[in-house]
C-alpha positions in Angstrom: 141.5 150.1 134.9 138.0 150.3 133.4 135.5 150.5 136.3 131.8 150.0 136.2 129.9 151.2 139.3 126.3 150.3 139.5 123.4 149.2 141.7 121.4 147.9 138.7 121.1 144.1 138.2 120.9 144.6 134.4 124.3 146.4 134.4 125.8 143.7 136.6 124.6 141.0 134.2 125.9 142.8 131.2 129.3 143.1 132.9 129.3 139.4 133.7 128.4 138.5 130.1 131.5 140.4 128.9 133.7 138.9 131.7 132.6 135.3 130.8 133.4 135.9 127.2 136.9 137.1 128.2 137.4 134.2 130.7 136.2 131.5 128.4 138.8 132.5 125.8 141.6 132.5 128.3 143.6 129.6 129.6 143.6 131.0 133.1 140.1 131.7 134.3 140.8 134.0 137.3 138.4 136.5 138.9 139.4 138.8 141.7 136.8 139.3 144.4 136.3 141.5 147.4 133.4 142.4 149.7 132.8 145.5 151.8 130.5 145.4 154.8 127.9 147.8 156.4 129.8 147.8 159.7 133.2 147.0 161.1 131.9 144.9 164.0 128.8 142.8 163.9 126.9 141.2 166.8 124.4 138.4 167.3 121.5 140.8 166.9 123.1 143.0 164.2 125.0 140.9 161.7 127.3 142.3 159.1 125.8 142.5 155.7 127.4 142.9 152.2 127.2 146.5 151.0 129.6 146.4 148.0 130.8 143.5 145.9 133.9 144.0 143.7 134.9 141.7 140.9 137.9 142.0 138.6 138.8 140.3 135.3 142.0 141.7 133.7 141.6 145.4 133.9 137.8 145.4 134.0 136.4 146.0 137.4 132.8 145.8 138.7 131.8 147.7 141.8 128.3 146.6 142.7 126.5 148.6 145.4 124.5 145.5 146.3 122.9 146.9 149.5 121.1 149.4 147.2 120.4 146.9 144.4 117.3 147.5 142.3 116.6 143.7 142.2 118.4 140.4 142.8 120.7 139.1 140.0 120.4 135.4 139.4 123.1 135.6 136.8 125.5 136.9 139.5 124.4 134.0 141.7 125.2 131.5 139.0 128.5 133.2 138.1 129.7 133.0 141.7 128.3 129.6 142.5 129.9 127.4 139.8 133.3 125.9 139.3 134.1 127.3 135.8 136.3 130.0 137.2 138.7 130.5 140.0 137.8 133.3 142.4 140.7 134.8 144.4 140.3 136.9 147.5 142.2 138.0 150.5 141.3 136.8 154.0 138.1 135.4 152.6 136.3 133.7 155.5 134.3 136.7 156.5 133.6 137.7 152.9 132.1 134.2 152.3 130.0 134.5 155.4 128.7 138.0 154.7 127.9 137.1 151.1 125.9 134.0 152.3 123.6 136.4 154.2 122.6 137.9 150.9 122.1 134.3 149.5 125.2 134.4 147.3 127.8 131.7 147.5 131.3 131.3 146.1 132.5 127.7 146.0 135.8 127.9 144.1 137.3 130.6 146.2 141.1 130.8 146.9 142.5 132.8 149.8 145.8 134.6 148.9 146.6 135.1 152.6 146.6 131.3 153.0 149.0 130.6 150.1 151.6 133.3 150.1 153.4 135.7 152.4 156.4 138.1 152.1 159.2 136.5 154.1 161.0 139.8 154.3 158.0 141.4 156.0 158.1 140.6 159.7 154.4 141.5 160.4 152.6 138.5 161.9 149.5 139.3 159.8 150.1 140.7 156.4 147.4 142.6 154.6 146.6 143.0 150.9 148.7 146.1 150.7 151.8 144.2 152.0 151.4 141.4 149.5 150.6 143.7 146.6 153.5 145.9 147.5 155.8 142.9 147.3 154.4 141.3 144.2 153.1 144.1 142.0 154.8 147.4 143.0 155.9 149.1 146.3 153.4 151.9 145.6 150.7 149.5 146.7 152.0 149.8 150.3 150.2 153.1 150.3 146.9 151.8 148.8 144.9 152.1 152.0 146.5 155.3 153.3 143.9 157.9 154.4 141.0 155.4 154.5 140.1 154.7 158.1 137.3 153.6 160.3 135.1 156.6 159.4 135.3 155.8 155.7 134.6 152.1 156.3 131.4 153.1 158.1 130.1 154.8 154.9 129.7 151.8 152.5 126.0 151.6 153.1 125.3 155.3 152.5 122.9 156.0 149.6 124.4 155.9 146.1 126.5 157.0 144.5 129.7 156.0 146.3 132.0 158.9 147.0 135.0 159.0 144.5 137.3 158.1 147.4 135.3 155.0 148.1 135.0 154.0 144.5 138.8 154.3 144.0 139.4 152.2 147.1 137.0 149.5 146.0 138.3 149.3 142.5 141.9 149.2 143.5 141.3 146.5 146.1 139.6 144.3 143.4 142.4 144.9 140.9 145.2 144.3 143.3 143.6 141.0 144.4 143.2 139.8 140.9 146.7 140.9 139.8 148.4 139.3 142.8 146.8 136.0 142.3 147.4 136.1 138.5 151.1 136.6 139.1 151.3 133.9 141.8 149.6 131.5 139.3 152.2 132.4 136.6 155.0 131.9 139.1 153.7 128.5 140.3 153.2 127.2 136.8 156.7 128.4 135.8 158.3 126.7 138.8 156.3 123.5 138.2 157.4 123.3 134.6 161.0 123.3 135.6 160.6 120.2 137.8 158.9 118.4 135.0 161.9 118.6 132.7 165.4 117.2 133.3 168.3 119.6 133.6 169.6 118.4 130.2 166.6 119.6 128.4 166.7 123.1 129.9 168.8 125.9 128.4 168.9 129.5 127.5 167.2 130.8 124.4 169.7 133.7 124.0 
C-alpha cells in the first residue's frame, strides 16, 4: 500500500487527480471509502462529525484528517458527488450521514454489508473483518485486534495521527476496496456464464 496522510486540501486534490487518471483508464471504476467519527455515540445536542475520510484506489490510499483540514476542498466534493465512479463502503448509512454534516455527499455508494455475507459465519451481524477474512485472506480476521473504544475516541486529536491509527485507517480503506473489487470480478464472471450456452463453454487447457 502507498498511503498519503494529510490535512491539506491541496494534497487531497493532488491525490484525487492521480486517482482520476487511474480510474479513467480502468474498466472498473471502483473507490473504497470509509469514515471515522469524533465520538462513538452522538446525541441530539452533540452530533457525530467526520474526523477522518479514507479513500482507496488500487493500492493507493488517502487518509484525510478532515476535522483539522486547512481549508475546504471543492475537488473532493465533486469527486464524491458525481456518478463517474462507484464508491464502496461497509455499513454506510452512518458514514453518509456524518459526511453530510461536513457538506460532502456520496451518491453512487454501494454497501458491501447489504450485498454479501459469509454463510459459514454464524454471526448475525458480520463486520468488515469477517468479510475481508473470508474473501481476501484469513489474516484480516485480526485486522481490528487491539483497537478498542479508547483508540476510537482519539480520531479528533491534533495531527498527526498516531501510527496505530494511521495503519488502522489505511487497512480499513484498502480492505473495503479489495473486497468490493473481488465481488465485482466474481459477479461479472458468474454473469458471463449465464450469457453463453453450455455448448460454447469449454476448457482452455
